[in-house]
C-alpha positions in Angstrom: -20.9 -9.9 11.8 -20.7 -6.2 13.0 -17.4 -5.7 11.1 -18.9 -7.3 8.0 -22.0 -5.1 8.2 -19.9 -2.0 8.6 -17.8 -3.0 5.6 -20.9 -3.5 3.4 -22.3 -0.2 4.6 -19.1 1.5 3.7 -19.1 -0.1 0.2 -22.8 0.9 -0.3 -21.9 4.5 0.6 -19.0 4.5 -1.8 -21.3 3.2 -4.6 -23.8 6.0 -3.9 -21.1 8.6 -4.0 -19.7 7.2 -7.3 -23.2 7.2 -8.8 -23.5 10.9 -8.0 -20.0 11.5 -9.4 -20.8 9.6 -12.6 -24.1 11.6 -13.0 -22.3 14.9 -12.5 -19.5 14.0 -14.9 -22.0 13.0 -17.6 -23.9 16.2 -17.0 -20.8 18.3 -17.4 -19.8 16.4 -20.6 -23.2 16.8 -22.2 -23.4 20.5 -21.3 -20.5 21.2 -23.7 -22.3 20.1 -26.9 -25.5 21.8 -25.7 -23.6 25.1 -25.2 -22.0 24.7 -28.7 -25.3 24.1 -30.4 -26.9 27.1 -28.5 -24.0 29.4 -29.5 -24.4 28.3 -33.1 -28.1 28.9 -33.1 -27.7 32.4 -31.7 -25.0 33.3 -34.1 -26.7 31.7 -37.1 -30.3 30.8 -37.5 -31.6 33.0 -34.7 -29.8 36.0 -36.1 -29.0 37.6 -32.8 -26.7 40.7 -33.1 -23.4 41.1 -31.5 -25.0 43.5 -29.0 -27.8 41.1 -27.9 -28.1 40.0 -24.3 -28.6 36.4 -25.4 -25.3 36.3 -27.2 -23.5 37.8 -24.3 -25.0 35.3 -21.9 -24.2 32.3 -24.0 -20.6 33.5 -24.6 -20.3 34.1 -20.8 -21.6 30.6 -20.2 -19.1 29.2 -22.7 -16.2 31.0 -21.0 -17.3 29.7 -17.5 -17.7 26.2 -18.9 -14.3 26.3 -20.4 -12.6 27.5 -17.2 -14.5 25.0 -15.0 -13.8 22.0 -17.2 -10.1 23.1 -17.7 -9.7 23.3 -13.9 -11.3 19.9 -13.5 -9.0 18.4 -16.2 -5.9 19.9 -14.7 -6.9 18.6 -11.3 -7.4 15.1 -12.6 -4.1 15.3 -14.5 -2.3 16.5 -11.3 -3.8 13.6 -9.3 -2.7 11.1 -12.0 0.9 12.5 -12.0 1.0 12.4 -8.2 -0.3 8.8 -8.2 2.2 7.8 -10.8 5.1 9.3 -8.8 3.8 7.5 -5.7 3.9 4.3 -7.7 0.2 3.7 -7.0 -1.3 0.5 -8.4 -3.0 1.2 -11.7 -1.5 4.7 -12.1 0.5 3.8 -15.2 -2.5 2.3 -16.9 -4.7 5.3 -15.9 -2.1 7.6 -17.4 -1.8 5.7 -20.6 -5.6 5.4 -21.1 -5.9 9.2 -20.5 -3.2 9.9 -23.0 -4.9 7.6 -25.6 -8.3 9.2 -25.0 -6.8 12.7 -25.2 -5.1 11.8 -28.5 -8.4 10.3 -29.8 -10.1 13.6 -29.0 -7.4 15.9 -30.3 -6.3 14.2 -33.5 -9.7 14.2 -35.2 -10.3 17.8 -34.0 -7.0 19.0 -35.4 -7.5 17.1 -38.6 -11.0 18.5 -39.0 -9.7 22.0 -38.3 -7.0 21.7 -40.9 -9.4 20.2 -43.4 -12.0 22.9 -42.7 -9.5 25.8 -43.0 -8.2 24.4 -46.2 -11.7 23.7 -47.5 -12.9 27.2 -46.6 -9.8 28.8 -48.1 -10.2 26.8 -51.3 -13.9 27.8 -51.4 -13.1 31.4 -50.9 -10.4 31.3 -53.5 -13.0 29.9 -55.9 -15.4 32.7 -54.9 -12.8 35.4 -55.3 -11.2 34.1 -58.5 -10.6 36.3 -61.5 -13.3 34.6 -63.5 -15.9 35.2 -60.8 -14.7 38.8 -60.5 -15.0 39.2 -64.2 -18.5 37.8 -64.3 -19.6 40.0 -61.5 -18.0 43.0 -63.2 -19.6 42.2 -66.6 -23.0 41.8 -65.0 -22.7 45.1 -63.4 -21.4 46.7 -66.6 -24.3 45.3 -68.6 -26.9 46.5 -66.1 -25.2 49.9 -66.0 -25.0 50.1 -69.8 -28.7 49.5 -70.0 -29.4 52.1 -67.4 -27.0 54.5 -69.0 -28.6 54.0 -72.4 -32.0 54.9 -71.1 -30.5 57.9 -69.3 -28.7 59.1 -72.4 -31.8 58.7 -74.6 -34.0 60.5 -72.0 -31.5 63.3 -71.7 -31.3 63.8 -75.4 -35.0 63.7 -75.8 -35.5 66.1 -72.8 -32.9 68.5 -74.1 -34.4 68.4 -77.6 -37.9 69.0 -76.3 -36.7 71.8 -74.1 -34.9 73.4 -77.0 -38.0 73.1 -79.1 -40.0 74.9 -76.4 -37.3 77.6 -76.1 -37.4 78.2 -79.8 -41.1 78.4 -79.8 -40.9 81.0 -77.1 -38.4 83.0 -79.0 -40.6 82.8 -82.1 -43.7 83.8 -80.3 -42.8 86.2 -77.6 -46.0 85.8 -75.7 -47.1 82.3 -75.1 -49.5 81.6 -72.3 -49.4 78.4 -70.2 -52.5 77.2 -72.0 -50.8 77.6 -75.4 -47.9 75.5 -74.3 -50.0 72.4 -74.4 -50.1 72.4 -78.1 -46.4 73.3 -78.5 -45.6 70.6 -76.0 -47.7 68.0 -77.8 -46.1 68.9 -81.1 -42.6 68.7 -79.7 -43.5 65.4 -77.9 -44.5 63.9 -81.2 -41.2 64.9 -82.8 -39.1 62.8 -80.3 -38.1 59.6 -82.1 -38.0 57.3 -79.0 -41.1 58.8 -77.6 -41.9 60.1 -74.2 -44.5 58.7 -71.9 -45.4 62.0 -70.3 -44.4 65.7 -70.6 -45.2 68.5 -68.2 -44.2 72.1 -67.8 -44.0 73.0 -64.2 -43.0 76.0 -62.2 -40.3 76.3 -59.6 -42.7 75.0 -56.9 -43.3 71.8 -58.9 -46.8 72.6 -59.9 -48.1 71.8 -63.3 -48.5 74.7 -65.7 -49.1 72.7 -68.8 -49.1 69.1 -69.8 -48.7 67.2 -73.0 -50.5 64.4 -74.7 -51.2 61.3 -72.5 -49.9 63.2 -69.5 -52.4 62.8 -66.8 -52.6 64.3 -63.4 -52.9 61.0 -61.6 -49.6 59.9 -63.0 -47.8 63.0 -62.0 -45.0 62.6 -59.5 -44.1 66.0 -58.1 -40.3 66.5 -58.1 -38.6 67.5 -54.9 -37.2 70.9 -54.3 -33.7 69.4 -54.2 -34.2 68.0 -57.7 -35.5 71.4 -58.9 -32.5 73.2 -57.4 -30.1 70.6 -58.9 -31.7 71.0 -62.3 -31.3 74.7 -62.0 -27.6 74.3 -61.1 -26.7 71.5 -63.5 -29.1 72.2 -66.4 -30.7 68.7 -66.3 -31.5 66.1 -63.7 -32.3 62.5 -64.4 -34.6 61.0 -61.8 -34.9 57.2 -61.6 -38.2 55.8 -60.3 -37.9 52.1 -60.2 -41.1 51.7 -58.3 -43.0 53.1 -61.3 -40.7 51.6 -63.9 -39.8 54.9 -65.4 -37.0 57.5 -65.8 -37.9 61.2 -65.4 -35.9 64.2 -66.6 -36.1 67.7 -65.3 -34.8 70.5 -67.5 -35.0 74.2 -66.8 -36.6 76.2 -69.7 -34.3 79.1 -70.2 -36.7 81.1 -72.5 -39.4 81.0 -69.8 -39.5 82.5 -66.5 -39.6 80.0 -63.7 -40.5 77.1 -65.9 -39.1 73.5 -66.1 -39.7 70.7 -68.6 -40.6 67.5 -66.7 -40.7 64.4 -68.9 -40.8 60.6 -68.2 -40.1 57.5 -70.1 -41.0 53.9 -69.4 -38.2 51.4 -68.6 -38.1 47.7 -67.7 -38.5 47.5 -63.9 -37.0 44.1 -63.7 -33.9 45.3 -65.4 -33.7 48.2 -62.9 -34.2 45.8 -60.0 -31.5 43.5 -61.4 -29.3 46.5 -61.7 -29.8 47.4 -58.1 -29.3 43.8 -57.1 -26.2 43.6 -59.2 -24.8 46.7 -57.7 -25.6 45.5 -54.2 -24.1 42.1 -55.0 -21.0 43.7 -56.4 -20.6 45.9 -53.3 -21.1 42.8 -51.1 -18.6 40.9 -53.2 -16.1 43.6 -52.9 -16.7 43.9 -49.1 -16.3 40.1 -48.7 -13.1 40.2 -50.8 -11.7 42.9 -48.6 -12.8 41.1 -45.4 -11.7 37.6 -46.5 -8.8 37.5 -44.0 -11.0 38.7 -41.2 -13.6 36.1 -42.1 -11.0 33.3 -42.0 -9.8 34.6 -38.6 -13.3 34.9 -37.2 -14.2 31.4 -38.6 -11.1 30.0 -37.1 -11.7 31.7 -33.8 -15.3 30.5 -33.7 -14.2 27.0 -34.6 -11.4 27.1 -32.0 -14.0 28.1 -29.4 -16.3 25.3 -30.3 -13.3 22.9 -30.5 -12.0 23.9 -27.1 -15.4 23.3 -25.6 -15.8 20.0 -27.3 -12.2 18.9 -26.7 -12.4 19.7 -23.0 -15.6 17.9 -22.7 -14.2 14.9 -24.6 -11.0 14.9 -22.5 -13.0 15.2 -19.3 -15.1 12.3 -20.6 -12.0 10.4 -21.5 -10.5 11.0 -18.0 -13.7 9.8 -16.4 -13.9 6.7 -18.7 -10.1 6.0 -18.2 -10.7 6.3 -14.4 -13.6 3.9 -14.7 -11.4 1.4 -16.6 -8.2 2.0 -14.6 -9.7 2.1 -11.1 -10.9 -1.6 -11.1 -7.6 -2.6 -12.7 -5.6 -0.6 -10.2 -7.6 -2.2 -7.3 -6.9 -5.6 -8.8 -3.2 -4.8 -9.2 -2.9 -3.6 -5.6 -4.9 -6.5 -4.3 -2.8 -8.9 -6.4 0.3 -7.3 -4.9 -1.0 -7.8 -1.4 -1.9 -11.4 -2.3 1.7 -11.8 -3.5 2.8 -10.8 0.0 0.6 -13.4 1.6 -2.5 -11.4 2.5 -5.4 -13.5 1.3 -8.0 -11.6 3.2 -7.9 -8.8 0.7 -11.1 -8.1 -1.4 -11.8 -5.8 -4.2 -15.0 -3.8 -4.8 -17.2 -5.7 -7.1 -18.7 -3.5 -9.8 -22.2 -4.0 -10.9 -22.9 -5.4 -14.4 -21.8 -8.4 -16.4 -18.9 -6.8 -18.3 -15.4 -8.3 -18.1 -14.1 -5.8 -15.5 -17.0 -6.6 -13.1 -16.6 -10.3 -13.7 -12.9 -10.0 -13.2 -13.4 -8.5 -9.8 -15.9 -11.2 -8.8 -13.5 -13.9 -10.1 -10.6 -12.3 -8.1 -12.6 -12.3 -4.9 -13.7 -15.9 -5.5 -10.1 -16.9 -6.2 -8.8 -15.2 -3.0 -11.5 -17.0 -1.0 -10.5 -20.3 -2.5 -6.8 -19.6 -2.0 -7.4 -18.7 1.6 -9.4 -21.9 2.2 -6.7 -24.0 0.4 -4.0 -22.2 2.3 -5.7 -22.8 5.6 -6.1 -26.5 4.7 -2.5 -26.6 3.6 -1.4 -24.9 6.8 -3.4 -27.4 8.8 -1.8 -30.3 6.9 1.6 -28.6 7.3 1.1 -28.2 11.0 0.1 -31.8 11.3 3.1 -32.9 9.3 5.3 -30.6 11.3 3.9 -32.0 14.5 4.5 -35.5 13.3 8.0 -34.5 12.1 8.8 -32.9 15.4 7.6 -36.1 17.2 9.6 -38.2 14.8 12.7 -36.0 15.3 12.1 -36.0 19.1 11.9 -39.7 19.1 14.9 -40.2 16.9 16.9 -37.6 18.9 15.9 -39.1 22.2 16.7 -42.7 21.5 20.2 -43.9 22.3 20.5 -45.8 19.0 22.0 -44.1 16.0 19.8 -43.8 12.9 21.0 -42.7 9.5 18.7 -42.3 6.5 20.0 -43.0 3.0 18.5 -42.4 -0.4 18.2 -44.9 -3.2 21.8 -44.4 -4.2 23.2 -44.7 -0.7 23.8 -41.1 0.0 23.2 -39.7 3.5 19.9 -37.8 3.9 19.3 -37.9 7.7 21.4 -38.3 10.8 20.0 -38.2 14.3 21.7 -36.9 17.3 22.9 -40.2 18.7 24.4 -41.1 15.3 26.3 -37.8 15.2 27.6 -38.5 18.7 28.5 -42.1 18.1 30.1 -41.6 14.7 31.7 -38.2 15.7 30.1 -36.5 12.7 30.1 -32.7 12.5 27.0 -30.8 13.6 25.9 -30.3 9.9 27.2 -33.3 8.0 27.4 -33.3 4.3 24.1 -34.9 3.3 25.3 -35.6 -0.2 28.1 -38.0 0.8 27.7 -41.7 0.2 27.6 -43.8 3.4 30.9 -45.5 2.4 32.6 -42.0 2.4 30.8 -40.6 5.5 31.4 -43.8 7.6 33.9 -46.0 5.8 33.4 -48.8 8.4 29.7 -49.2 7.2 30.7 -49.4 3.5 31.2 -53.2 3.3 28.0 -54.0 5.0 26.0 -51.6 2.8 27.6 -53.1 -0.4 26.7 -56.5 0.8 23.1 -55.4 1.4 22.8 -53.8 -2.0 24.6 -56.5 -3.9 22.8 -59.4 -2.3 19.4 -57.5 -2.8 18.3 -58.6 0.7 16.0 -56.6 2.9 18.1 -56.7 6.1 21.8 -57.0 6.9 23.3 -57.0 10.4 26.9 -57.0 11.6 29.0 -56.0 14.6 31.4 -53.2 13.4 34.4 -51.9 15.2 35.4 -48.3 14.6 37.7 -45.8 16.3 36.5 -42.2 17.0 38.4 -39.8 19.1 41.1 -42.4 19.9 38.4 -44.7 21.3 37.5 -48.1 20.0 33.8 -48.7 19.9 31.8 -51.8 19.1 28.6 -51.1 17.2 25.9 -53.5 16.3 24.8 -52.2 12.9 21.5 -53.1 11.2 20.7 -52.0 7.6 17.3 -52.3 6.0 15.8 -51.4 2.7 13.1 -48.6 2.8 10.2 -49.0 0.3 7.1 -47.0 -0.5 3.5 -48.2 -0.6 4.0 -49.5 -4.2 7.0 -51.6 -3.1 9.5 -49.5 -4.9 12.8 -48.9 -3.2 13.2 -45.4 -1.9 16.3 -45.7 0.2 17.8 -47.4 3.2 17.8 -47.1 7.0 20.9 -47.7 9.1 20.3 -48.3 12.8 23.1 -49.1 15.2 23.8 -49.4 19.0 27.0 -48.9 21.0 27.5 -52.4 22.5 31.0 -51.6 23.8 29.9 -51.6 27.4 27.7 -54.7 26.8 30.7 -56.5 25.3 32.9 -55.4 28.2 30.3 -56.5 30.7 30.0 -59.9 29.0 33.7 -60.3 29.0 34.0 -59.2 32.6 31.3 -61.6 33.6 33.1 -64.4 31.7 36.4 -63.5 33.3 34.8 -63.5 36.7 33.4 -67.0 36.1 36.8 -68.1 34.8 38.6 -66.5 37.8 36.3 -68.3 40.3 37.1 -71.7 38.6 40.8 -70.9 38.4 41.0 -69.8 42.0 39.2 -73.0 43.1 41.2 -75.4 40.8 44.6 -73.8 41.4 44.5 -72.7 44.9 43.8 -76.1 46.4 47.0 -77.9 45.1 49.3 -74.9 45.8 49.6 -75.5 49.5 50.6 -79.3 49.1 53.1 -78.3 46.4 54.7 -75.7 48.7 54.7 -78.0 51.7 56.2 -80.8 49.7 59.0 -78.6 48.3 59.8 -77.3 51.8 59.8 -80.9 53.2 62.1 -82.1 50.4 64.5 -79.3 51.1 64.7 -80.2 54.8 64.9 -84.0 54.4 67.2 -84.3 51.4 69.6 -81.5 52.3 71.7 -83.7 54.6 71.6 -86.7 52.2 72.7 -85.0 49.0 75.8 -83.6 50.5 77.5 -81.4 47.9 74.3 -81.2 45.9 72.5 -79.4 48.7 73.0 -76.0 47.1 71.4 -77.2 43.9 68.5 -78.7 45.9 68.1 -75.4 47.7 68.0 -73.6 44.4 65.3 -75.8 42.9 63.1 -76.0 45.9 63.4 -72.2 46.3 62.2 -71.7 42.7 59.2 -74.1 43.4 58.3 -72.1 46.6 58.6 -68.7 44.9 56.6 -69.7 41.9 54.0 -71.2 44.2 53.8 -67.9 46.1 53.4 -66.0 42.8 50.6 -68.4 41.8 49.0 -67.8 45.2 49.2 -64.0 44.7 47.7 -64.3 41.2 44.9 -66.6 42.6 44.3 -64.0 45.4 43.9 -61.3 42.7 41.5 -63.5 40.8 39.6 -64.1 44.0 39.3 -60.4 44.7 38.1 -59.8 41.1 35.7 -62.7 41.1 34.3 -62.2 44.6 34.3 -58.3 45.1 32.7 -57.7 48.5 29.8 -55.4 48.8 30.9 -51.9 49.9 30.2 -50.9 53.4 29.0 -47.4 52.8 29.3 -44.7 55.4 29.6 -40.9 55.1 33.3 -40.0 54.8 35.4 -37.0 53.9 36.6 -38.1 50.4 38.9 -35.1 50.2 40.9 -36.4 53.2 41.0 -39.9 51.5 42.4 -38.3 48.4 45.0 -36.4 50.3 46.0 -39.5 52.2 46.3 -41.6 49.0 48.4 -38.8 47.4 50.7 -38.6 50.5 51.1 -42.4 50.5 52.2 -42.4 46.8 54.2 -39.2 46.9 57.2 -41.0 48.6 57.3 -43.4 45.6 57.3 -40.6 43.0 61.1 -40.5 42.7 62.0 -38.2 39.8 58.4 -37.5 39.1 56.5 -34.2 39.7 53.3 -34.8 41.7 50.9 -31.9 41.8 47.6 -32.0 43.7 44.6 -29.7 43.8 42.3 -31.0 46.5 39.9 -28.8 48.5 40.8 -28.2 52.1 37.2 -28.2 53.2 35.5 -31.5 53.9 33.7 -33.1 50.9 31.3 -35.6 52.3 30.2 -38.7 50.3 28.6 -42.0 51.3 31.4 -44.5 50.3 33.4 -47.5 51.5 36.6 -45.7 52.5 38.8 -48.8 52.1 37.6 -49.5 48.5 37.9 -45.8 47.4 41.4 -45.6 48.9 42.4 -48.7 47.1 40.9 -47.3 43.8 42.7 -44.0 44.1 46.0 -45.7 45.1 45.8 -48.0 42.1 45.1 -45.0 39.7 48.0 -43.0 41.1 50.2 -46.1 40.9 49.2 -46.7 37.3 50.0 -43.1 36.4 53.5 -43.5 37.9 54.0 -46.8 36.1 52.9 -45.2 32.8 55.6 -42.6 33.1 58.2 -45.4 33.9 57.0 -47.3 30.7 57.4 -44.1 28.6 60.9 -43.5 30.0 61.9 -47.1 29.2 60.9 -46.6 25.6 63.2 -43.6 25.5 62.3 -39.9 25.9 63.7 -36.7 24.5 66.0 -34.5 26.6 64.2 -32.2 28.9 61.3 -34.6 29.5 60.1 -34.6 33.1 57.4 -37.0 34.3 54.5 -35.4 35.9 51.3 -36.6 37.7 48.4 -34.3 38.4 45.5 -35.0 40.8 42.6 -32.6 40.8 39.3 -32.8 42.8 36.2 -30.7 42.3 32.7 -30.8 43.9 29.5 -29.2 42.7 26.0 -29.4 44.0 25.5 -33.0 42.9 28.8 -34.7 41.9 32.4 -35.1 42.9 35.0 -35.3 40.2 38.5 -36.6 40.7 40.9 -36.4 37.7 44.3 -38.1 37.8 46.4 -37.2 34.7 50.0 -38.0 33.6 52.3 -37.4 30.7 53.3 -41.0 30.4 53.0 -43.5 27.6 49.3 -42.7 27.0 46.3 -44.8 26.0 46.0 -47.4 23.2 43.4 -47.0 20.5 41.3 -49.8 22.0 41.2 -48.1 25.4 37.8 -49.7 26.2 39.6 -53.1 26.6 41.7 -51.8 29.4 38.8 -52.4 31.7 38.9 -56.1 30.8 40.8 -58.6 33.0 44.4 -59.4 31.9 44.6 -56.5 29.4 47.6 -54.4 30.2 50.1 -52.2 28.5 52.9 -53.2 30.9 55.0 -56.4 30.7 54.8 -57.0 34.5 51.2 -56.0 34.9 48.4 -58.5 35.8 45.7 -56.5 34.0 43.4 -56.7 37.0 44.0 -53.2 38.5 41.7 -51.1 36.2 38.9 -53.7 36.2 38.9 -53.8 40.0 39.0 -49.9 40.2 36.1 -49.7 37.7 34.1 -52.2 39.6 34.7 -50.3 42.8 33.5 -47.0 41.3 30.5 -48.6 39.7 29.5 -50.3 43.0 29.4 -46.7 44.5 27.1 -45.4 41.7 29.8 -43.5 39.9 31.7 -43.7 36.6 35.3 -44.1 35.5 36.3 -42.8 32.1 39.8 -43.0 30.4 40.6 -40.0 28.1 43.7 -38.3 26.7 45.3 -35.9 29.1 46.2 -32.3 28.1 49.7 -31.5 26.8 51.7 -30.7 30.0 55.0 -29.6 28.4 53.8 -28.2 25.1 55.6 -30.8 23.1 52.4 -32.3 21.6 52.7 -35.5 23.7 49.5 -36.3 25.6 49.3 -38.9 28.4 46.3 -40.5 30.0 43.6 -39.2 32.3 41.3 -41.1 34.6 38.1 -39.3 35.4 36.1 -40.4 38.4 32.5 -39.2 39.0 30.9 -40.0 42.4 27.6 -38.7 43.8 27.8 -36.1 46.5 25.8 -36.4 49.7 23.8 -33.1 50.3 24.7 -31.3 53.5 21.0 -31.6 54.6 21.2 -35.4 54.4 24.4 -35.7 56.5 23.8 -37.5 59.8 25.0 -35.9 63.0 27.4 -38.7 63.6 29.0 -38.5 60.2 32.6 -39.8 60.2 35.0 -36.9 59.4 38.2 -38.9 59.1 39.3 -42.4 58.3 42.3 -44.5 58.9 
């Protein structure tokens, strides 16, 4: 519970941190459009000059914003590239989404920029076309023509009136300022276009005389500059748009320090239009000259706005791509861990009901279900494995061989006993039919399958490793719960020892009967033959030799029958061994010494420990058994020599004795005629490989060894001479008496 609480606390802390990060990201992104709008307002509607503090501050804020967002974008891009190189889960998707969002932000901006530049350029081309330029020029020319017309008329009238006044002065030498009024009025009336006002002023601009309809309240005193200019140039036209009039200032040459100052009404609207037209023309010409600069400034301004908005959009795209790719990356990493078998992995469940959040919840639900199902499956598997191990242990432990077949009779399972009994390899070919793997089982399997019976049983003889074995084989059909045949089961037991024991018991019973039935008449027959030889020898005369011969045959055959009956008696009524602790090594040496004198032409090698080897045995029986085995080895060599041997063959008998902590082993080997395939029958009475043998030696030896709790095994001997010929080897195993169990009066030697 503590670990789970810590995990949930960690997840809650991560959620809080992410909420702060999300709020910060959205604030940074929204700040970009805000700065753009503020910059536009300061440059446009608010009309702040380039030297204003507000403009400088907003431009500085724009620069800082661009640098900060660019640094954040580069940091995110570097992190994505590092994650991609590290093959991090979700990094490829994150990189792709970022690229898509960046293109979505860049492509419209670039297209709008191109379209805007083209539009502005086309618009400016329309503004500065020849037609517009001609219209502007014509408007200015028309306004200037009107103004020039009024100027020209006023100049002509002013000059004519001044000439009239000069002529009047010349005619009348002395004209006072008061008399000039009449002259001025007369001259004013002579002007065709008429003058509004006419004054005669001195060099200081004061009125000396005034004409008709020339009032003092309408008088606009000329400036000294105009007076001087009139003196220098002869006439000055003064435009007074405010009062809708033109005034002319002409020096009167015939008078001393006198100027004619006249005015004429003009249309003020036309004068205003003239000024506006001139201003417009100057502005037009200025704009035409600055058209390239305007395009550059507009592009620069647009580029600044675009950079701010693009960086904000890219940063927003990075944030959004991370929000999309992060859950997918977590899911990919978690799925990879699930693929490796880690079902305890969990992903952070996002809040909301969108597909990404639901996918995280479904993934966690899936892993929980998979974990539960895997635990259930593992429990079932463990139970099945335990049952299988129990089944295998039982099948491996039983002495019976078991072979499992499929529905087509191919081998599927072989237990350890079956491998041993059938001499199959450690990893038999499970795809072989039973008739190929074990040909001796083929006919029984065919009979079971063809007759469509459930069970078939038969005793089968097979030879493995040069040894004939009797197997009691049972085959049964294996069916499932629905009764459909799934395969077959073959079970068999090695009944070789059982058959041998049954035969031995039968021969023992027969031997007792034969010994009883034959031994009783043998003595009368022998006595009768001897009596006939004694009584009839003097009577028959010359036939005595023939009588001696016939009666001798009867006596010899009777003795042979008596010897055979004695052997039967020994086999049938083997006495219980009288066990005492003896040195079996000395018994082995004595038996070897006894038979060594009979080993003419045969090499006899012995390897017997010199130290005492104590065993609880019947010394007489064990000596008899060892003597018989050594004798059989010598007779096997004689039989092999009688069959004919190659040059250089030399008969050899080896006797070896070893003792360990529990057992005594005595091996007697030869390179004689060897063992037949049905070597198990050699332990049956009257089974022999020699013409003169009785077949009772090995059964008696085996019975002696078994009576002492040991075993006797006949196997092939090793190749003594390297010719490839292998004789026979008798292996005796007897239990060893531990030294702690030896009595103080243990017999060390035997006679």
